[in-house]
BALOBA-1460 file (C-alpha; in Angstrom, 3 decimals):
// residues 338
<rec num="1" residu="m" x="107.900" y="128.087" z="113.110"/>
<rec num="2" residu="p" x="106.247" y="130.618" z="110.842"/>
<rec num="3" residu="f" x="105.969" y="133.051" z="114.180"/>
<rec num="4" residu="s" x="108.869" y="134.973" z="113.332"/>
<rec num="5" residu="k" x="107.455" y="135.802" z="109.960"/>
<rec num="6" residu="i" x="104.260" y="136.609" z="111.127"/>
<rec num="7" residu="r" x="105.748" y="138.590" z="113.954"/>
<rec num="8" residu="a" x="108.271" y="140.671" z="111.616"/>
<rec num="9" residu="h" x="105.181" y="141.369" z="109.076"/>
<rec num="10" residu="s" x="103.233" y="143.237" z="112.402"/>
<rec num="11" residu="p" x="103.223" y="143.231" z="116.042"/>
<rec num="12" residu="t" x="99.760" y="142.877" z="116.378"/>
<rec num="13" residu="p" x="98.885" y="140.545" z="113.643"/>
<rec num="14" residu="k" x="95.191" y="139.482" z="112.492"/>
<rec num="15" residu="l" x="95.503" y="135.749" z="112.078"/>
<rec num="16" residu="v" x="92.653" y="133.655" z="110.672"/>
<rec num="17" residu="l" x="92.773" y="129.796" z="111.768"/>
<rec num="18" residu="i" x="90.772" y="127.131" z="109.776"/>
<rec num="19" residu="g" x="90.017" y="123.749" z="110.244"/>
<rec num="20" residu="s" x="87.708" y="121.178" z="111.140"/>
<rec num="21" residu="f" x="86.776" y="122.485" z="114.902"/>
<rec num="22" residu="g" x="83.288" y="122.654" z="116.651"/>
<rec num="23" residu="a" x="82.603" y="119.125" z="114.779"/>
<rec num="24" residu="g" x="82.166" y="116.719" z="117.559"/>
<rec num="25" residu="n" x="85.734" y="115.474" z="116.972"/>
<rec num="26" residu="v" x="87.838" y="115.781" z="120.536"/>
<rec num="27" residu="g" x="91.074" y="115.152" z="118.694"/>
<rec num="28" residu="d" x="90.754" y="118.473" z="116.350"/>
<rec num="29" residu="e" x="89.871" y="120.523" z="120.032"/>
<rec num="30" residu="l" x="93.153" y="119.329" z="121.254"/>
<rec num="31" residu="i" x="94.736" y="120.436" z="118.073"/>
<rec num="32" residu="l" x="93.576" y="123.977" z="118.249"/>
<rec num="33" residu="a" x="94.110" y="124.327" z="121.961"/>
<rec num="34" residu="g" x="97.483" y="123.268" z="121.538"/>
<rec num="35" residu="f" x="97.575" y="125.653" z="118.845"/>
<rec num="36" residu="l" x="96.154" y="128.441" z="121.037"/>
<rec num="37" residu="q" x="98.294" y="128.149" z="123.693"/>
<rec num="38" residu="k" x="101.226" y="128.307" z="121.328"/>
<rec num="39" residu="i" x="100.415" y="131.537" z="119.841"/>
<rec num="40" residu="r" x="99.440" y="133.081" z="123.334"/>
<rec num="41" residu="k" x="103.133" y="132.887" z="124.194"/>
<rec num="42" residu="e" x="104.786" y="133.505" z="120.876"/>
<rec num="43" residu="l" x="102.211" y="136.022" z="119.587"/>
<rec num="44" residu="p" x="100.574" y="137.611" z="122.852"/>
<rec num="45" residu="r" x="99.224" y="140.895" z="120.555"/>
<rec num="46" residu="a" x="97.816" y="138.641" z="118.045"/>
<rec num="47" residu="k" x="93.907" y="139.034" z="117.199"/>
<rec num="48" residu="v" x="92.994" y="135.670" z="116.299"/>
<rec num="49" residu="v" x="89.206" y="134.350" z="114.571"/>
<rec num="50" residu="v" x="88.888" y="130.316" z="113.921"/>
<rec num="51" residu="l" x="86.780" y="129.466" z="110.814"/>
<rec num="52" residu="a" x="85.078" y="126.450" z="112.273"/>
<rec num="53" residu="g" x="82.183" y="123.663" z="111.626"/>
<rec num="54" residu="n" x="80.195" y="125.012" z="114.498"/>
<rec num="55" residu="p" x="81.287" y="128.133" z="115.749"/>
<rec num="56" residu="k" x="79.163" y="128.421" z="118.697"/>
<rec num="57" residu="l" x="81.137" y="125.235" z="120.317"/>
<rec num="58" residu="v" x="83.974" y="126.853" z="119.355"/>
<rec num="59" residu="r" x="83.639" y="130.030" z="121.356"/>
<rec num="60" residu="r" x="82.438" y="128.114" z="124.187"/>
<rec num="61" residu="f" x="85.145" y="125.827" z="124.416"/>
<rec num="62" residu="h" x="88.081" y="127.933" z="123.619"/>
<rec num="63" residu="g" x="87.248" y="131.461" z="124.460"/>
<rec num="64" residu="v" x="87.760" y="132.905" z="120.844"/>
<rec num="65" residu="d" x="86.075" y="134.651" z="118.512"/>
<rec num="66" residu="a" x="84.987" y="131.948" z="115.576"/>
<rec num="67" residu="l" x="82.985" y="132.249" z="112.322"/>
<rec num="68" residu="p" x="81.659" y="129.919" z="110.069"/>
<rec num="69" residu="l" x="83.542" y="127.920" z="107.047"/>
<rec num="70" residu="l" x="83.095" y="129.080" z="103.699"/>
<rec num="71" residu="p" x="80.497" y="127.183" z="101.639"/>
<rec num="72" residu="t" x="80.762" y="124.104" z="99.396"/>
<rec num="73" residu="g" x="77.407" y="123.829" z="98.565"/>
<rec num="74" residu="l" x="74.318" y="125.975" z="97.262"/>
<rec num="75" residu="r" x="72.674" y="125.308" z="100.997"/>
<rec num="76" residu="s" x="75.438" y="126.799" z="102.908"/>
<rec num="77" residu="f" x="75.704" y="129.304" z="100.154"/>
<rec num="78" residu="w" x="72.346" y="130.788" z="100.739"/>
<rec num="79" residu="k" x="73.049" y="130.998" z="104.473"/>
<rec num="80" residu="m" x="75.083" y="133.983" z="103.603"/>
<rec num="81" residu="n" x="76.487" y="133.561" z="107.160"/>
<rec num="82" residu="w" x="79.822" y="133.005" z="105.217"/>
<rec num="83" residu="w" x="80.231" y="136.620" z="104.512"/>
<rec num="84" residu="r" x="82.026" y="137.647" z="107.353"/>
<rec num="85" residu="s" x="84.245" y="134.924" z="107.299"/>
<rec num="86" residu="l" x="85.291" y="135.924" z="103.384"/>
<rec num="87" residu="q" x="86.128" y="139.576" z="104.803"/>
<rec num="88" residu="k" x="88.201" y="137.999" z="107.972"/>
<rec num="89" residu="i" x="90.358" y="136.456" z="105.143"/>
<rec num="90" residu="r" x="90.829" y="139.423" z="103.140"/>
<rec num="91" residu="t" x="92.063" y="141.529" z="106.051"/>
<rec num="92" residu="a" x="94.124" y="139.130" z="107.740"/>
<rec num="93" residu="d" x="97.997" y="138.896" z="108.101"/>
<rec num="94" residu="a" x="98.066" y="135.390" z="107.867"/>
<rec num="95" residu="i" x="95.885" y="132.117" z="107.274"/>
<rec num="96" residu="i" x="96.863" y="129.058" z="109.461"/>
<rec num="97" residu="f" x="95.362" y="125.450" z="109.209"/>
<rec num="98" residu="p" x="96.776" y="124.426" z="112.716"/>
<rec num="99" residu="g" x="96.621" y="120.604" z="112.339"/>
<rec num="100" residu="g" x="94.948" y="117.759" z="111.455"/>
<rec num="101" residu="g" x="94.179" y="114.904" z="108.369"/>
<rec num="102" residu="l" x="92.527" y="117.610" z="106.248"/>
<rec num="103" residu="f" x="94.287" y="116.351" z="103.010"/>
<rec num="104" residu="s" x="93.125" y="112.714" z="102.535"/>
<rec num="105" residu="d" x="90.456" y="111.194" z="100.509"/>
<rec num="106" residu="e" x="90.195" y="108.416" z="102.887"/>
<rec num="107" residu="e" x="86.915" y="108.941" z="104.020"/>
<rec num="108" residu="s" x="85.864" y="111.311" z="101.734"/>
<rec num="109" residu="w" x="86.985" y="113.613" z="98.925"/>
<rec num="110" residu="r" x="84.696" y="116.263" z="100.093"/>
<rec num="111" residu="a" x="87.167" y="117.000" z="102.669"/>
<rec num="112" residu="v" x="89.834" y="117.806" z="100.046"/>
<rec num="113" residu="f" x="88.030" y="120.292" z="98.242"/>
<rec num="114" residu="l" x="86.593" y="122.128" z="101.236"/>
<rec num="115" residu="w" x="90.380" y="122.755" z="102.636"/>
<rec num="116" residu="g" x="91.532" y="123.581" z="99.196"/>
<rec num="117" residu="l" x="89.113" y="125.929" z="98.659"/>
<rec num="118" residu="h" x="89.995" y="127.999" z="101.596"/>
<rec num="119" residu="i" x="93.574" y="128.127" z="100.724"/>
<rec num="120" residu="l" x="92.466" y="129.234" z="97.062"/>
<rec num="121" residu="v" x="90.185" y="132.031" z="98.654"/>
<rec num="122" residu="a" x="93.072" y="133.083" z="100.878"/>
<rec num="123" residu="r" x="95.239" y="133.181" z="97.777"/>
<rec num="124" residu="y" x="92.959" y="135.296" z="95.875"/>
<rec num="125" residu="f" x="93.489" y="137.936" z="98.617"/>
<rec num="126" residu="w" x="97.423" y="137.520" z="98.344"/>
<rec num="127" residu="k" x="97.606" y="136.211" z="102.154"/>
<rec num="128" residu="p" x="100.017" y="134.093" z="103.175"/>
<rec num="129" residu="v" x="99.012" y="130.570" z="104.142"/>
<rec num="130" residu="y" x="100.565" y="128.274" z="106.475"/>
<rec num="131" residu="l" x="100.024" y="124.469" z="107.589"/>
<rec num="132" residu="l" x="101.140" y="122.967" z="110.529"/>
<rec num="133" residu="g" x="101.006" y="119.511" z="111.924"/>
<rec num="134" residu="q" x="99.288" y="118.094" z="108.866"/>
<rec num="135" residu="s" x="99.041" y="114.299" z="107.770"/>
<rec num="136" residu="v" x="98.580" y="114.627" z="103.976"/>
<rec num="137" residu="g" x="97.456" y="111.740" z="102.123"/>
<rec num="138" residu="p" x="96.741" y="108.962" z="101.507"/>
<rec num="139" residu="f" x="94.712" y="109.294" z="98.361"/>
<rec num="140" residu="e" x="92.311" y="106.909" z="96.497"/>
<rec num="141" residu="k" x="91.528" y="109.162" z="93.612"/>
<rec num="142" residu="k" x="93.962" y="110.656" z="91.423"/>
<rec num="143" residu="w" x="92.112" y="114.085" z="91.207"/>
<rec num="144" residu="t" x="92.460" y="114.572" z="94.718"/>
<rec num="145" residu="r" x="96.136" y="114.377" z="94.690"/>
<rec num="146" residu="k" x="96.419" y="116.261" z="91.954"/>
<rec num="147" residu="f" x="93.953" y="119.366" z="93.338"/>
<rec num="148" residu="t" x="95.607" y="118.694" z="96.814"/>
<rec num="149" residu="r" x="99.337" y="119.329" z="95.093"/>
<rec num="150" residu="f" x="98.124" y="122.520" z="92.972"/>
<rec num="151" residu="c" x="96.311" y="124.099" z="96.183"/>
<rec num="152" residu="l" x="99.501" y="123.021" z="98.611"/>
<rec num="153" residu="a" x="101.950" y="124.460" z="96.114"/>
<rec num="154" residu="k" x="100.544" y="128.245" z="96.921"/>
<rec num="155" residu="t" x="101.509" y="127.809" z="100.381"/>
<rec num="156" residu="e" x="104.165" y="129.571" z="102.423"/>
<rec num="157" residu="w" x="104.812" y="126.477" z="104.846"/>
<rec num="158" residu="i" x="103.575" y="122.693" z="105.385"/>
<rec num="159" residu="g" x="104.571" y="121.050" z="108.626"/>
<rec num="160" residu="a" x="104.137" y="117.558" z="107.982"/>
<rec num="161" residu="r" x="103.057" y="115.684" z="111.396"/>
<rec num="162" residu="d" x="104.880" y="111.929" z="110.185"/>
<rec num="163" residu="a" x="107.268" y="110.878" z="107.692"/>
<rec num="164" residu="a" x="104.657" y="109.214" z="105.047"/>
<rec num="165" residu="s" x="102.984" y="112.868" z="104.800"/>
<rec num="166" residu="e" x="106.554" y="114.253" z="104.225"/>
<rec num="167" residu="a" x="107.473" y="111.664" z="101.677"/>
<rec num="168" residu="e" x="104.011" y="112.364" z="99.925"/>
<rec num="169" residu="l" x="104.945" y="115.790" z="100.018"/>
<rec num="170" residu="t" x="108.190" y="115.550" z="98.154"/>
<rec num="171" residu="r" x="106.684" y="112.831" z="95.777"/>
<rec num="172" residu="s" x="103.870" y="115.440" z="94.758"/>
<rec num="173" residu="g" x="106.541" y="117.929" z="93.641"/>
<rec num="174" residu="i" x="106.621" y="120.425" z="96.753"/>
<rec num="175" residu="p" x="109.621" y="122.277" z="96.891"/>
<rec num="176" residu="a" x="111.544" y="121.191" z="99.620"/>
<rec num="177" residu="r" x="112.003" y="124.722" z="101.055"/>
<rec num="178" residu="k" x="108.571" y="124.612" z="101.937"/>
<rec num="179" residu="i" x="108.389" y="121.148" z="103.962"/>
<rec num="180" residu="r" x="109.380" y="120.974" z="107.411"/>
<rec num="181" residu="s" x="109.198" y="118.059" z="109.826"/>
<rec num="182" residu="g" x="106.669" y="118.943" z="112.392"/>
<rec num="183" residu="r" x="104.094" y="117.083" z="115.223"/>
<rec num="184" residu="d" x="100.799" y="117.063" z="116.151"/>
<rec num="185" residu="t" x="100.282" y="120.729" z="117.391"/>
<rec num="186" residu="a" x="98.063" y="118.668" z="120.310"/>
<rec num="187" residu="l" x="101.387" y="117.907" z="121.568"/>
<rec num="188" residu="w" x="102.099" y="121.868" z="122.285"/>
<rec num="189" residu="l" x="99.796" y="121.269" z="125.375"/>
<rec num="190" residu="i" x="102.178" y="120.511" z="127.460"/>
<rec num="191" residu="a" x="105.844" y="121.677" z="127.531"/>
<rec num="192" residu="r" x="107.958" y="118.170" z="128.026"/>
<rec num="193" residu="l" x="106.279" y="114.695" z="127.808"/>
<rec num="194" residu="p" x="105.846" y="112.830" z="130.748"/>
<rec num="195" residu="k" x="107.713" y="109.394" z="131.360"/>
<rec num="196" residu="m" x="105.389" y="106.799" z="130.230"/>
<rec num="197" residu="r" x="104.203" y="104.584" z="132.744"/>
<rec num="198" residu="e" x="104.464" y="100.643" z="133.073"/>
<rec num="199" residu="v" x="101.606" y="98.365" z="132.301"/>
<rec num="200" residu="k" x="99.827" y="97.501" z="135.897"/>
<rec num="201" residu="k" x="100.725" y="93.894" z="136.408"/>
<rec num="202" residu="r" x="98.540" y="93.609" z="139.569"/>
<rec num="203" residu="g" x="95.189" y="95.066" z="140.630"/>
<rec num="204" residu="v" x="92.315" y="96.067" z="138.827"/>
<rec num="205" residu="l" x="93.396" y="97.192" z="135.268"/>
<rec num="206" residu="k" x="91.446" y="100.758" z="134.286"/>
<rec num="207" residu="v" x="91.250" y="100.517" z="130.458"/>
<rec num="208" residu="l" x="90.037" y="103.353" z="128.343"/>
<rec num="209" residu="v" x="88.880" y="102.377" z="124.751"/>
<rec num="210" residu="s" x="88.776" y="104.589" z="121.875"/>
<rec num="211" residu="v" x="86.896" y="103.073" z="118.552"/>
<rec num="212" residu="r" x="85.563" y="104.719" z="115.374"/>
<rec num="213" residu="d" x="83.872" y="103.696" z="112.066"/>
<rec num="214" residu="f" x="85.803" y="103.370" z="108.867"/>
<rec num="215" residu="p" x="84.956" y="102.420" z="105.096"/>
<rec num="216" residu="k" x="86.373" y="99.161" z="104.671"/>
<rec num="217" residu="i" x="86.836" y="97.546" z="108.050"/>
<rec num="218" residu="e" x="85.540" y="93.990" z="107.828"/>
<rec num="219" residu="p" x="82.788" y="93.098" z="110.319"/>
<rec num="220" residu="r" x="85.163" y="90.270" z="111.591"/>
<rec num="221" residu="f" x="87.403" y="93.084" z="113.301"/>
<rec num="222" residu="w" x="84.604" y="94.088" z="115.806"/>
<rec num="223" residu="h" x="84.131" y="90.587" z="116.715"/>
<rec num="224" residu="e" x="87.730" y="89.837" z="117.706"/>
<rec num="225" residu="l" x="88.442" y="93.080" z="119.345"/>
<rec num="226" residu="a" x="85.018" y="91.978" z="121.723"/>
<rec num="227" residu="r" x="87.114" y="88.921" z="122.571"/>
<rec num="228" residu="a" x="90.217" y="90.240" z="123.049"/>
<rec num="229" residu="l" x="88.377" y="92.940" z="125.156"/>
<rec num="230" residu="d" x="86.614" y="89.952" z="127.000"/>
<rec num="231" residu="l" x="90.493" y="88.443" z="127.583"/>
<rec num="232" residu="l" x="91.484" y="91.323" z="128.611"/>
<rec num="233" residu="a" x="88.688" y="91.327" z="131.400"/>
<rec num="234" residu="e" x="89.466" y="87.816" z="132.486"/>
<rec num="235" residu="k" x="93.291" y="87.538" z="132.515"/>
<rec num="236" residu="k" x="93.949" y="91.214" z="133.756"/>
<rec num="237" residu="h" x="90.824" y="91.951" z="135.665"/>
<rec num="238" residu="a" x="90.535" y="94.859" z="132.979"/>
<rec num="239" residu="r" x="87.317" y="97.458" z="133.877"/>
<rec num="240" residu="i" x="86.684" y="98.594" z="130.424"/>
<rec num="241" residu="f" x="85.468" y="102.403" z="129.920"/>
<rec num="242" residu="f" x="84.212" y="103.731" z="126.463"/>
<rec num="243" residu="a" x="85.375" y="107.311" z="125.665"/>
<rec num="244" residu="e" x="83.501" y="109.072" z="122.546"/>
<rec num="245" residu="f" x="86.304" y="111.006" z="120.854"/>
<rec num="246" residu="g" x="84.741" y="111.321" z="117.364"/>
<rec num="247" residu="a" x="81.142" y="111.975" z="116.283"/>
<rec num="248" residu="g" x="79.527" y="108.591" z="115.498"/>
<rec num="249" residu="d" x="82.146" y="106.418" z="117.690"/>
<rec num="250" residu="r" x="79.239" y="105.585" z="120.395"/>
<rec num="251" residu="a" x="77.244" y="103.561" z="117.704"/>
<rec num="252" residu="v" x="80.553" y="101.803" z="116.756"/>
<rec num="253" residu="w" x="81.258" y="100.932" z="120.801"/>
<rec num="254" residu="q" x="77.529" y="99.516" z="120.807"/>
<rec num="255" residu="k" x="78.296" y="97.426" z="118.066"/>
<rec num="256" residu="v" x="81.620" y="95.900" z="119.923"/>
<rec num="257" residu="r" x="79.548" y="95.422" z="122.941"/>
<rec num="258" residu="r" x="76.859" y="92.991" z="121.821"/>
<rec num="259" residu="r" x="79.412" y="90.834" z="120.408"/>
<rec num="260" residu="t" x="80.959" y="90.849" z="124.267"/>
<rec num="261" residu="k" x="80.280" y="88.434" z="126.875"/>
<rec num="262" residu="n" x="81.000" y="90.723" z="129.755"/>
<rec num="263" residu="s" x="79.440" y="94.426" z="128.545"/>
<rec num="264" residu="a" x="77.074" y="94.582" z="131.573"/>
<rec num="265" residu="t" x="80.185" y="95.562" z="133.569"/>
<rec num="266" residu="w" x="81.604" y="97.980" z="131.148"/>
<rec num="267" residu="k" x="81.144" y="101.652" z="131.495"/>
<rec num="268" residu="t" x="80.934" y="105.090" z="129.212"/>
<rec num="269" residu="l" x="82.678" y="107.876" z="130.205"/>
<rec num="270" residu="t" x="81.791" y="111.189" z="128.854"/>
<rec num="271" residu="l" x="84.627" y="113.416" z="127.920"/>
<rec num="272" residu="p" x="84.615" y="116.943" z="129.389"/>
<rec num="273" residu="e" x="85.001" y="119.888" z="126.950"/>
<rec num="274" residu="s" x="88.103" y="121.128" z="127.974"/>
<rec num="275" residu="a" x="91.367" y="119.811" z="126.820"/>
<rec num="276" residu="e" x="93.120" y="120.365" z="130.312"/>
<rec num="277" residu="e" x="90.139" y="118.241" z="131.454"/>
<rec num="278" residu="v" x="90.003" y="115.626" z="129.031"/>
<rec num="279" residu="l" x="93.828" y="115.021" z="129.781"/>
<rec num="280" residu="r" x="92.785" y="115.250" z="133.506"/>
<rec num="281" residu="a" x="90.408" y="112.070" z="133.021"/>
<rec num="282" residu="v" x="92.799" y="110.268" z="130.703"/>
<rec num="283" residu="k" x="95.225" y="110.139" z="133.555"/>
<rec num="284" residu="k" x="93.227" y="108.342" z="135.373"/>
<rec num="285" residu="f" x="93.367" y="105.329" z="133.423"/>
<rec num="286" residu="d" x="96.411" y="102.627" z="133.450"/>
<rec num="287" residu="l" x="95.829" y="101.648" z="129.464"/>
<rec num="288" residu="v" x="94.161" y="103.180" z="126.329"/>
<rec num="289" residu="i" x="93.228" y="101.134" z="123.297"/>
<rec num="290" residu="g" x="92.560" y="103.370" z="120.535"/>
<rec num="291" residu="m" x="91.765" y="103.744" z="116.793"/>
<rec num="292" residu="r" x="91.499" y="107.480" z="117.455"/>
<rec num="293" residu="l" x="94.687" y="109.380" z="116.685"/>
<rec num="294" residu="h" x="94.012" y="111.694" z="119.745"/>
<rec num="295" residu="s" x="93.279" y="108.685" z="122.048"/>
<rec num="296" residu="l" x="96.743" y="107.574" z="121.793"/>
<rec num="297" residu="i" x="98.417" y="111.407" z="121.826"/>
<rec num="298" residu="a" x="96.356" y="112.309" z="124.897"/>
<rec num="299" residu="a" x="97.570" y="108.959" z="126.094"/>
<rec num="300" residu="q" x="101.106" y="110.212" z="125.495"/>
<rec num="301" residu="l" x="100.385" y="113.997" z="127.074"/>
<rec num="302" residu="t" x="99.715" y="111.962" z="130.251"/>
<rec num="303" residu="g" x="102.483" y="109.067" z="130.430"/>
<rec num="304" residu="v" x="99.518" y="106.386" z="129.880"/>
<rec num="305" residu="p" x="100.682" y="103.275" z="128.389"/>
<rec num="306" residu="a" x="98.730" y="102.935" z="125.196"/>
<rec num="307" residu="v" x="98.271" y="100.266" z="122.344"/>
<rec num="308" residu="g" x="96.829" y="101.653" z="118.891"/>
<rec num="309" residu="l" x="94.868" y="99.984" z="116.297"/>
<rec num="310" residu="n" x="96.055" y="100.477" z="113.222"/>
<rec num="311" residu="y" x="93.531" y="101.504" z="110.633"/>
<rec num="312" residu="s" x="94.951" y="104.160" z="108.557"/>
<rec num="313" residu="r" x="98.616" y="104.999" z="107.921"/>
<rec num="314" residu="k" x="98.784" y="108.043" z="110.891"/>
<rec num="315" residu="i" x="98.186" y="105.473" z="113.720"/>
<rec num="316" residu="g" x="101.348" y="103.481" z="112.705"/>
<rec num="317" residu="e" x="103.400" y="106.370" z="111.743"/>
<rec num="318" residu="f" x="102.544" y="107.868" z="115.749"/>
<rec num="319" residu="t" x="103.446" y="104.859" z="117.439"/>
<rec num="320" residu="d" x="104.955" y="101.812" z="116.697"/>
<rec num="321" residu="k" x="103.252" y="99.853" z="119.392"/>
<rec num="322" residu="a" x="100.283" y="99.580" z="117.174"/>
<rec num="323" residu="l" x="98.136" y="96.593" z="115.993"/>
<rec num="324" residu="s" x="97.008" y="95.784" z="112.618"/>
<rec num="325" residu="i" x="93.298" y="95.357" z="112.183"/>
<rec num="326" residu="q" x="93.752" y="93.343" z="108.964"/>
<rec num="327" residu="n" x="93.758" y="89.605" z="110.325"/>
<rec num="328" residu="f" x="93.513" y="91.047" z="114.146"/>
<rec num="329" residu="k" x="93.022" y="88.275" z="116.392"/>
<rec num="330" residu="k" x="92.222" y="88.685" z="119.864"/>
<rec num="331" residu="e" x="95.403" y="87.426" z="121.403"/>
<rec num="332" residu="q" x="97.471" y="89.633" z="120.074"/>
<rec num="333" residu="l" x="96.250" y="92.684" z="122.131"/>
<rec num="334" residu="l" x="97.168" y="90.794" z="125.518"/>
<rec num="335" residu="k" x="100.586" y="89.442" z="123.835"/>
<rec num="336" residu="s" x="101.257" y="93.420" z="123.210"/>
<rec num="337" residu="l" x="101.149" y="94.238" z="127.161"/>
<rec num="338" residu="s" x="103.559" y="91.411" z="128.115"/>
């Protein structure tokens, strides 16, 4: 971990944390909460400020100072609310990206440009940059891979949260001395992972479902998933609950729900704001079925059995109990629980 390096530089280091925080994604808030918990233990005198998509929410959720991200367009540039953010970077002792799938163009190339910009600005001021708990890739465009390589080569430390990301970094020519095997920083929320419970064989099975939209998902998958949940309700006496782990998930859930026979009995769970309360809510379930990575991480943190719906490489990298959404059949979900 880079904490010893930072501690050696100053007993009261000024740290700028950068990521997709306050943007309506529960996973990103779990990442930040896990990192802040670790930093308070390792560097209790550190002065922390977070650059985030929604600083107001970050201040409310985490109780830390927060400012806007640097602008990437004219509209955000002319707001001029980023000036203090730039000053914080200029006077910081270290810049840290606590985690997430920041460097990938699976959803949009704009994300790669946004996070790369922050690295380049930090290095312009000769600030050390550390990345922890990162998924890197996959890339669909050549220029995004090249731009990522250019930016990451300027960092001090890159903690990859899965083997595929390590391989991507190595292929990109990032020096081995900069690459570290790591894990998602949300897993820092507890000191020791609990033993995973067995899936209940009798009685009512309380099931928490996390779905999300993603490019290239065929409509047939949503139909089969709805049928799979119907089958689970019929054969396992399951009570189905949906949790919105990310912005836009609710619309996808409604799409699945419309395809089911038993939607009247399905319920929506509103997740609380704090990481501790999210984990407390997840712990009450007997099974998690998740497309969102951090629905699966929350399950692991609470010892709840989970099945991943593998829409992206990071799901299969995190768990071997994942079902591919390609050619998904309704019977697969039930079989995976036996």
